[in-house]
Residue, then its C-alpha position, 0 to 999 in steps of 0.5 A: m481489533d484486527i486490520r488486515l491488507h487484502s489484495t483484490l485484483p493484481g496491483t491493488a490492496v484494500f484494508q479490512v477492519g474487523a473484530s480480532s479473535a483471541s485464537q488468531d496466533t497466526a494474524a500478522s501484527f500492524a507493523e507486519t502488514l504496513q511493512q508488507a503494504f510499503d513492500k507492495i507499493n515499492e514493487m509497484q513503483q519498481r515495476s512502473a519504472e521498468l515498464a516505462r524503461q522498456f517502453a522508452a527502449g522500444e522493447t514494449d509497444d503496449l503503452v496501456q500497460v505501461v500508463t496503468a502500472a504508472e497510475e496504479a503506483s501513483v495511486a498506492l503511494q498517494l493512499a500511503v502518504q495519506v494513511r501515514n498523515k492520519v497516523i501522525e494526526a492521530y499520534q498528535e491528538i493522543m499526544r495532546m491529551q491530558v492525563 
């Protein structure tokens, strides 16, 4: 199974699951995909914090951009937490299986 993270809009990400091909040597591993997703979430959090700082300092007056960046970062973090919870739940279910 091939799981990839695709960015459809700036600041958004979509996981796609499809059949994998043996000839796809350039496909990223699951760990690399997760690392890239976490890096993107970190960038979104940092961008949100920087925009909030700029707004508080009076360097920008675009409140819509500040709030949008904060919500995007929040939703991305919530998604990561839910994915983590599902992975832990799946691991625990596998560990409960009798061999």
